[in-house]
C-alpha positions as CSV (number, residue, x, y, z in Angstrom):
1,M,0.0,0.0,0.0
2,N,1.3,3.5,-0.8
3,N,1.6,6.4,1.6
4,K,-2.2,7.1,1.6
5,S,-4.0,6.0,4.7
6,Y,-6.5,3.2,4.9
7,D,-9.4,5.7,5.4
8,E,-8.3,7.8,2.4
9,L,-8.1,4.9,0.1
10,L,-11.4,3.4,1.2
11,K,-13.1,6.8,0.6
12,Q,-11.6,7.1,-2.9
13,I,-12.8,3.5,-3.7
14,L,-16.3,4.3,-2.6
15,Q,-16.4,7.4,-4.9
16,L,-15.4,5.6,-8.1
17,P,-18.0,5.2,-10.9
18,S,-19.6,1.8,-10.7
19,D,-22.9,1.8,-12.6
20,N,-23.8,-1.0,-15.1
21,C,-20.6,-3.0,-14.6
22,E,-20.7,-6.6,-15.9
23,L,-18.9,-9.6,-14.3
24,T,-17.4,-12.5,-16.2
25,L,-15.8,-15.4,-14.4
26,D,-13.1,-17.4,-16.1
27,E,-9.4,-17.7,-15.0
28,S,-9.6,-14.0,-14.3
29,V,-12.3,-12.2,-12.4
30,R,-13.3,-9.9,-15.3
31,I,-15.3,-6.7,-14.9
32,N,-16.4,-4.5,-17.7
33,I,-16.6,-0.9,-16.4
34,P,-18.5,1.4,-18.8
35,N,-17.1,4.6,-17.1
36,F,-13.5,3.5,-16.6
37,T,-11.3,6.4,-15.3
38,K,-7.7,7.0,-14.8
39,E,-8.3,7.0,-11.1
40,I,-9.3,3.4,-11.1
41,K,-5.9,2.4,-12.4
42,E,-4.2,4.7,-9.9
43,I,-6.0,3.1,-7.0
44,A,-5.2,-0.4,-8.2
45,V,-1.5,0.5,-8.3
46,A,-1.8,2.1,-4.9
47,L,-3.2,-1.2,-3.5
48,K,-0.1,-3.3,-4.4
49,P,1.0,-5.9,-3.6
50,W,-1.6,-8.1,-5.2
51,R,-1.0,-11.7,-4.1
52,K,-4.2,-13.4,-5.3
53,G,-5.9,-13.1,-8.7
54,P,-5.8,-12.3,-11.5
55,F,-8.3,-9.5,-12.2
56,N,-9.2,-7.7,-15.4
57,L,-10.8,-4.3,-15.2
58,N,-11.5,-3.5,-18.9
59,E,-8.0,-3.4,-20.4
60,L,-6.3,-3.1,-17.0
61,F,-4.8,-6.6,-16.1
62,I,-3.9,-7.0,-12.5
63,D,-1.3,-9.8,-12.9
64,S,-1.2,-11.1,-9.3
65,E,1.8,-13.1,-7.9
66,W,-0.3,-16.2,-7.7
67,R,-2.3,-17.6,-10.6
68,S,-5.1,-18.5,-8.1
69,F,-7.2,-20.3,-10.7
70,V,-4.7,-23.2,-10.5
71,K,-5.8,-23.8,-6.9
72,F,-9.4,-23.1,-7.6
73,N,-9.5,-25.5,-10.5
74,I,-8.1,-28.3,-8.3
75,L,-11.0,-27.8,-5.9
76,K,-13.8,-27.0,-8.4
77,P,-14.8,-30.6,-9.2
78,Y,-15.5,-31.2,-5.5
79,L,-17.6,-28.1,-4.9
80,N,-21.4,-28.2,-4.2
81,L,-22.2,-24.8,-2.9
82,K,-25.6,-24.0,-4.3
83,G,-27.9,-22.7,-1.5
84,K,-25.2,-23.2,1.1
85,S,-23.6,-20.8,3.6
86,V,-19.9,-20.5,2.8
87,A,-16.9,-19.1,4.7
88,D,-13.4,-18.4,3.3
89,V,-11.0,-18.2,6.2
90,G,-7.8,-16.3,5.2
91,C,-9.7,-15.1,2.1
92,N,-7.1,-12.4,1.1
93,N,-8.6,-10.1,-1.4
94,G,-11.6,-12.3,-2.1
95,Y,-10.6,-13.8,-5.5
96,Y,-11.9,-17.3,-4.4
97,M,-15.1,-15.8,-3.0
98,F,-15.8,-14.0,-6.3
99,K,-15.2,-17.3,-8.2
100,M,-17.7,-19.0,-5.8
101,L,-20.5,-16.7,-7.0
102,E,-21.0,-18.9,-10.1
103,F,-22.1,-21.7,-7.7
104,N,-25.0,-19.7,-6.3
105,P,-24.4,-20.2,-2.6
106,K,-26.8,-18.8,0.0
107,S,-24.2,-16.6,1.5
108,I,-20.4,-16.0,1.4
109,T,-18.4,-14.6,4.3
110,G,-14.7,-13.9,4.2
111,F,-12.3,-13.7,7.2
112,D,-8.9,-12.0,6.9
113,P,-7.1,-9.8,9.4
114,S,-5.3,-7.7,6.7
115,E,-6.6,-4.2,6.0
116,L,-4.9,-4.3,2.6
117,A,-6.8,-7.4,1.7
118,F,-10.0,-5.7,2.8
119,L,-9.2,-2.7,0.6
120,Q,-8.5,-4.8,-2.4
121,F,-11.7,-6.7,-1.8
122,S,-13.7,-3.5,-1.4
123,F,-12.1,-2.1,-4.6
124,I,-13.2,-5.1,-6.7
125,N,-16.5,-5.6,-5.0
126,H,-17.4,-1.9,-5.6
127,F,-17.9,-2.8,-9.2
128,I,-19.3,-6.3,-8.8
129,K,-21.8,-5.2,-6.0
130,S,-22.0,-8.7,-4.5
131,D,-23.5,-9.5,-1.1
132,I,-20.2,-11.1,0.1
133,E,-19.5,-10.1,3.7
134,F,-15.8,-9.5,4.6
135,K,-14.8,-9.6,8.3
136,I,-11.4,-8.1,9.2
137,A,-10.6,-11.1,11.5
138,G,-8.6,-14.3,11.6
139,V,-9.4,-17.9,12.2
140,E,-9.2,-17.4,16.0
141,S,-12.4,-15.3,15.7
142,L,-14.5,-18.1,14.3
143,P,-15.7,-19.6,17.7
144,E,-17.1,-16.2,18.7
145,C,-18.4,-14.9,15.4
146,G,-21.9,-16.3,16.0
147,S,-22.3,-17.9,12.6
148,K,-22.2,-21.5,11.4
149,F,-21.3,-22.5,7.9
150,D,-22.1,-25.5,5.6
151,T,-18.8,-25.2,3.7
152,I,-15.6,-23.6,5.0
153,F,-12.4,-23.0,3.0
154,C,-9.1,-22.5,4.7
155,L,-6.5,-22.2,2.0
156,G,-2.8,-21.4,2.8
157,V,-3.4,-20.7,6.5
158,L,-2.6,-23.8,8.6
159,Y,1.2,-23.7,8.2
160,H,1.2,-20.1,9.6
161,R,-0.4,-21.2,12.9
162,S,1.7,-21.9,15.9
163,D,-1.0,-24.3,17.1
164,P,-2.4,-26.1,14.0
165,I,-4.6,-28.5,16.0
166,K,-6.2,-25.5,17.8
167,C,-6.7,-23.9,14.3
168,L,-8.5,-27.1,13.1
169,K,-10.7,-27.1,16.2
170,E,-11.6,-23.4,15.5
171,L,-12.7,-24.4,12.0
172,K,-14.7,-27.3,13.3
173,S,-16.5,-25.0,15.8
174,A,-17.9,-23.0,12.9
175,M,-19.4,-25.9,11.0
176,N,-23.0,-26.7,10.6
177,P,-24.0,-30.4,11.2
178,G,-23.0,-32.3,8.0
179,G,-20.7,-29.5,6.9
180,E,-17.3,-29.8,5.3
181,V,-14.0,-28.0,5.4
182,F,-11.6,-27.7,2.4
183,I,-7.9,-27.1,3.4
184,D,-4.8,-26.5,1.3
185,T,-1.6,-26.6,3.2
186,M,2.1,-27.4,2.7
187,Y,3.4,-30.9,3.5
188,I,6.6,-32.8,3.5
189,E,6.9,-36.0,1.6
190,R,7.6,-38.7,4.2
191,D,6.1,-42.1,5.0
192,D,6.1,-41.5,8.8
193,E,4.3,-39.2,11.2
194,M,7.0,-36.5,11.4
195,V,6.7,-32.8,11.2
196,L,9.2,-30.2,9.9
197,S,9.7,-27.2,12.3
198,P,11.9,-24.8,10.3
199,N,14.6,-22.8,12.0
200,G,14.0,-19.1,11.4
201,S,12.3,-19.3,8.0
202,Y,11.0,-21.6,5.3
203,S,11.2,-20.3,1.7
204,K,12.2,-17.0,3.3
205,I,8.8,-17.0,5.1
206,P,9.4,-16.4,8.8
207,N,6.0,-17.2,10.2
208,I,5.8,-20.9,9.2
209,S,5.7,-23.0,12.3
210,F,5.1,-26.6,11.3
211,I,5.0,-28.5,7.9
212,P,3.6,-32.0,8.5
213,S,3.9,-35.3,6.6
214,V,0.5,-36.5,5.3
215,K,0.2,-39.0,8.2
216,A,1.0,-36.3,10.7
217,L,-1.6,-34.0,9.1
218,K,-4.2,-36.8,9.3
219,N,-3.3,-37.2,13.0
220,W,-3.9,-33.5,13.6
221,C,-7.3,-33.7,12.0
222,Q,-8.3,-36.7,14.1
223,R,-7.2,-34.9,17.3
224,A,-9.5,-32.0,16.2
225,K,-12.3,-34.6,16.1
226,F,-13.0,-34.5,12.4
227,K,-14.7,-37.8,11.2
228,S,-13.2,-38.1,7.7
229,F,-10.0,-37.1,6.0
230,E,-10.1,-37.2,2.2
231,I,-7.0,-36.3,0.1
232,L,-8.2,-34.5,-3.1
233,A,-4.8,-33.7,-4.7
234,T,-1.1,-33.0,-4.1
235,K,0.9,-30.6,-6.1
236,E,4.4,-29.0,-6.2
237,T,4.3,-25.2,-6.2
238,D,5.9,-24.2,-9.5
239,L,6.8,-21.0,-11.4
240,F,3.6,-21.1,-13.4
241,E,1.5,-20.8,-10.3
242,Q,3.6,-18.4,-8.3
243,R,6.0,-15.8,-9.7
244,K,7.2,-12.2,-9.5
245,T,5.1,-9.7,-11.4
246,E,5.0,-5.9,-11.6
247,W,2.0,-6.0,-9.3
248,I,3.9,-7.2,-6.2
249,D,7.2,-5.2,-6.2
250,G,9.0,-7.9,-4.3
251,Q,10.4,-11.4,-4.3
252,S,8.5,-14.5,-5.2
253,L,9.1,-18.3,-5.6
254,S,12.2,-18.1,-7.8
255,D,13.9,-16.1,-5.0
256,F,12.8,-18.6,-2.3
257,L,14.4,-21.7,-3.9
258,D,18.1,-22.8,-4.0
259,P,19.4,-21.3,-7.3
260,N,21.4,-24.5,-7.9
261,D,18.7,-27.0,-6.9
262,D,15.1,-26.1,-7.3
263,S,14.0,-29.2,-5.3
264,K,15.2,-27.3,-2.2
265,T,14.4,-24.0,-0.6
266,I,17.0,-21.4,-0.1
267,E,17.5,-22.7,3.5
268,G,18.0,-26.3,2.2
269,Y,14.6,-27.7,3.1
270,P,12.4,-29.6,0.6
271,A,10.8,-27.2,-1.9
272,P,7.1,-26.4,-1.2
273,K,4.5,-29.0,-2.0
274,R,0.8,-28.6,-1.2
275,I,-1.9,-31.0,-0.3
276,Y,-5.6,-30.4,-0.7
277,I,-8.0,-32.2,1.7
278,R,-11.7,-32.3,2.6
279,L,-12.7,-32.9,6.2
280,T,-16.2,-33.6,7.5
């Protein structure tokens, strides 16, 4: 975010022209804005870095660090959201929530503690005019939020939590009976029940506490009292999905890996791999 304050940017966003905009959902969240102005581009630039996306506002292409449609397309075959109450915990700027609109859920609520994520969401939703609710709050707020959900997404959050079992219990506390939770998290490829606890950082990310093997992850979920543990997919994080663009002004995956061996992080740990699971 540039030197403008949160309040200044939010005020500017709410004053942008937004009549008769049309939404198209494909790999990008595409919005046709009849009264596109120079200020729209200026605000988009002021809201960098854009981690999730991409977004197209007329000819303005917000080329986010993550091609988030890769993750969404992995989950899409398993989604049955019509008429359901949905939560996205750690929703970032709402890219996945906007993509969920095509499934006609009853409601969508996002949780993320980042003010920048909320501003990016507010910017995009100003033109879409959806009924998505965004709460500036983290997973730890779920037990007290007063709402229950049929489907909960928690993507790219678990490895940031210092107590992952507590995090899983917080997700479970917000489920309606018969509900489901979709989780994407990093894992290490081992046949035992061990967990990697990085010293200092992992892939230059300082706030990663634990990266489990699949068996250890399953044990966590059982300790949190989930009844079923279904593996949907596993995937290496590659340079197609995550890379540096002009919309982040910082480092990305290529800077996080060993320059002489991309099977390892810069610290010498196994390179990032992700597992997608569904819990009930």
